[in-house]
N, C-alpha and C positions, 0 to 999 in steps of 0.2 A: 504494500500500500504506500502510495506516495505521500509526501509531506502535505501537499495541497489537499489531498483527500482526507487526511487526518484533521486538518484545520476545518474543512467543511463539515466533518462529522462532529467535531466539538461545537461548532457554531450551531448545528442542528440540535444538539443536546441542550445547549444553552437556551435556544428559542423555545424548546419544549418545556424546559424547567420554568421559564418566565411565564409561559402560557398556563401551566399548572398552578403557579403561584397566584396569578390573577384570578383563576377559577376558584381556588381555595379561599381567597380573600372575599370574593363575591358570595360564595356559599356561607362563609362565616357571618357576613353582614346580614344575609337573609335569615340565618338561624337565630341571630341575636334579636332581630326585629320580630320574628315569629314568637320567640320565647317571651319577650316582654309583652306582646299583645295577648298572649294566651293566659297570662296571669291576671284574671279578672278578680274582683273582690270575692265573689262567690267561690271561686276555685281556691283562693287563699284560705278562706274559712274552712272549706272542706279538707284541704291539706293539713291545716292546724288541728282539726278534729281527729283526722286519721293518725297524725303523729302523736297526739295526746293519748289516743286509744292504744297505740302500739307501746308507748312508754309505760302506760298503766298495766298492760298485759305482761310486760317484762318484769314488773315488780322490782324496781331498783332498790327499794328500801329493805327488801328481803336480804340482800347482801349486807346492808348496813345494820341489820338487826343484832349482829353479834356484839355490837358496842365498840369494837375496835375502830371502825371508821368514824363513828360519832365522837369518840374520844380524840382521835387525831384531828378532826375538824375543830373541836372546841379548843384544843391546844394551839392549833394554827391561828384561830381567831384571837386568842389571848396574846400570842406572839405578835401578831399584826397590831393589836391595840396598844401593846406596850411600846412598840416601835414608833407608832404614831404619837403617843404621849411624849416620848423622848424627843422627837423632832419638834413638837409644839413647845416643849420646855426650852429647847435650845433657841427657838425663834423668840420666845418671850424674854429670855436672858439677853439676847442681842438687842431687842427693842428697849429693855430697861437700861442697858448701857448707852444706847443712842439718846434716850430721854435724859439720862444723867449728864451726858456731854452737852446737850442742848441747854440744860438748866445752868450748868457751869458757864457756858458761853454767854447766856443772858445775864447772869450775875456779874460777870466781868465787864460786859458792855454797859450795864447799868452803873457800875462803879466808876468806869472811865468817862461817863457822860458828865458834862459840866452841870453843876448844881445852880449856878447863878444865871438865871434867865431874866432878861429885862422884862419888866411888867409893862403892859400896854396902857 
């Protein structure tokens, strides 16, 4: 096979690839449009009811009834609460320090201000 024939074959493959890419993009746009149009409020409600029924039939609390999962969840919630309280305390400490600095600056400004003002 000659070099020119190889170049023509590669060009043909590139053209086919670009054509498939355009077709795929058009099909994806059509699918996305159809998908969004098909989700009407009634279908959303029906899908929610079906999902709730399936979750209820799976009985997820049956797994948690041993107490281990509930204990782990309560421990994690306590951990998160203590972390949040620690962050809030740090912010409060920073705010108190900033307020103290502002008070000191106000006192020094008041002390440096002239006390003899001319009366009108």
